[in-house]
Steps between C-alpha positions, in 0.01 A plus 500: 500500500751533213381794283728385216302185456386496132193295584354754740219580260343151547353558850379840383308343208364230737367776732340678204335174385366436853371857511311444170347185640395686816347778283293246309371340823407843640299573181314168531426552869361843435290382204350211692451713813630222722690760711556873512813609301614862533652689205805552727583132466497535121727805509751336739514182292539703182794688645673173594449364147635821339798520737594135438477527122685832485782381724536174303528699171771720650703195599462339157595825319836507686423797723633505851342226701529719805289774336242240395453365851491848646218587257322172592530567875360854458184389317452206739520744790232718336270194458540406869451861604164507312382178661593600859221760562239267349608207719519728805147615439367141474688399813380784723159616379170365644308263268205743479735767358629267234148492352576846361761348271240282331395625158162679499361261240578208727324663795196571284477138397522392865224746594281369218559142613408589857183677384396194296563274801279722718226500229524121478467465880192725489344308212565167675333629815197622303480171312502303822227714656292472182545123490399477865186698428412254221568206726266643764230538235550136398462397860174695533370340183556156657335598826189634327495190280429295810158664527416399146521128579185487711300823459223494242610839359859442586629483141330823395619684813849376442506623138372838617778516757765419240355758265504772766858423606636509143309821423647675804852374440507621140302819579248426227170684453320175432565129520338172404570131548368273224493118503511268199216254456644210298165341436341802339822656359429836662672726754267653757540788746504366858617807690480872410585823670553868414483703177578277205435660156371197305732405211214303334194616308208574731149384401341757271193536722694564825483850650849648533485542873781395738282274714348319202839453329662371819211254561527371144873439536464338845282223362654478149653198329701497183600245237864409466516678162394833354566702818810617685433293818447170319790549260753584775376207711532265202853623420617454860719807466466813724457834328544866586274724290581873519353609161157337478404717205757315295389152609238346272381269778379787713169673427458869580151551640517879567432783475430513876813567704460194726489276191826626347768233511824574686761229558461131583691210644374152431682195639392135450495299825674173423562175683800346322395555134121510553321835515230499770414865501596861428597799706381824333594850625404837362586867540276775373581731212621781728703274728870425478578218255601156626870417454722194472556485880123489553481215250779299676333543839162396359655185351649404839176558685301312234739203536433505873127510443512219246699272732251564781197460284632167376487374857146629555379358169658162580323486837170588343538239229585232753196584710261519205625210292580247770252601765762486769401643838786411726751779535798266499400333175443834331835633618684187385358538152598868487849430622552226246423751226762743637808277499682439171395187310864398472846642545681552171865410439646827361832671459715237664259418781321176581237570774263245648247512784336262744164632628293289738212701655333386819122507536328824405682803372872458473696782667799434275544698182768485231559685177748550216521839326715569194508879533814606309795361304713529811246382755298181553319510833389210717268548794408267783264607775333346802195707599370479856148362546259320269186583309421821309719713725815327378372524142454877529850549640643259240347693210620832646857368520477352150377825345761715675789269405397478139523878483821573684721211376504677164680802655875524553458481878676225689327200661532646848346833396215318324422297812514817711244666268270196504528488881394864529201430279391192697568657842244779466261525793197617299331160506455218747676191367767263623726622226844347538707213371846386393630586154809427294588693184772365277616701196724319251713705259590281198747762378720524811410146626409628842211432731380801700257411777325624812274326752241603755405248770626145529518383139862394447708501181772238454782490243649174368852561367564251219875556523535420874194278536402698809147628575471805727233748609567844348198685638431648843183492708330840521172665594199350317325705230214706641604519867690826521454774237847651555692174444774526232609172341862427404640401161720195452687398182627153408717437188391179329626270225380204298396211723427713807157474666292752691253342746217662701203350678223569753515363851207262436732285292774434752255484791296220341436226756512120482297253711756530784462880511845560357566787258641459151766773561702708259789255535302230323394745233849631428655149500258394221586813298879468555502128408313565175646838405598371152138425406249744350314719749164333422646157582655636822158635605335167423762314711433737792125438460553122505731522804250720683218258422710208622580681823148625584302202375124567526521758778290811423700820511365826637714748311573567135821361348683687229848455355666712230814364332686725250785329317751706302570345160 
């Protein structure tokens, strides 16, 4: 290199400029925490910048260029000397020792994050166990409901059982189940247990003795106004009352200790938007107050009870009003009341169903549940057997699914929970069947699904024009309690179609004994994929009728077509 070159300052300034750019990048990296940057790197880069600028100034001022470059080489050597031990340490130390170089504040944040993750795992486990407990209770409600269909005192016994279960689950001192009588506009006590300080005014001539007060409440009825029971039932809104002395609806009968009001939970039992009864729980004055968690659990249990009672009431109405005596006819009427009246086209979906029951009670069941903004659930089930047994299992599955689809659990986990509930060995029923659960997320445009048994799920791709099975055959629901069902996810777009059906449809026979087959079904759907889902279903129905003619079928036929709009 020629040291007399008058332009020697240019590369020095370029090095200084590059050093400044490097310094700025190091600051950004450290600020954004995208990588660890040691202060040694800042010092070394700073020395390079200072050496370059100082040497360039010496050249420009006319000083000896030799002295300038000697000064530059010295500072550059110092910068490299500082970096060498740091690089040597990183190259030779074990990774676990490098952790000591991490700032304490960073380590604390990591520890906090790990603690939160452990807490979340624990909470998730507790939530799952709690949900399973509730599902088991729902199953038991359904099993005991079966006795209410035929027994003369079945309804009263069933209400008493519900009342006892809820009282024990909430750890209440007293509990009562009340039912609304629409004809007389009153709400009457139908089940009562425990110590329940009455929140209404007792008759003036009644002796204030525990037995007399309890007897009065056990057979009491109230109007739907001017008392706490009637007003809460009329409002349809659950309430937690922890300060009864401040509630004008509650009458203090005292001064006896057993009459002093403590805390109350009152939850209307509703079927859709209709209140059919009221769950009332009480704790005495000296007992621990109810809390919000108690209220939430009571609401869940009351929803279970209401869904089950709806089935029992429907059966009773059918028997009384129509005078039906054949089990199959009764079951068919009950089942017809359980399925949705129609499938709604919502949030970019166009669902349609074909449902052709065979004689007696149909073992097929379908449902559509809009549980959250990010989940619309479709259910198709084929329950083994006929008669009231299949109805009991069907209503159990329906109640369980309507609870758990509202959680954040996946379709496979939900099916696993339902299977555990149905697989219990505490009662003697042929309790198994095939089930498909399809959850559509209108936000991510994905279909998450899981199946138990032989109900298939097909996907028609509007882009390729190809229809393929996306589900797998697995263990039926109710056979093995330990079965865990898998999750599957399918991304969908406008024009795609999700198809599921029960085996009765594709196994329909014609006069020659030939089956309709899934090939015939899928060909009709593929050929008419551009048409609305309702029209597609009608075309399948017409093709099926043409194939079978007047031949009677011995299994139920159900088809669910979900078109993405």
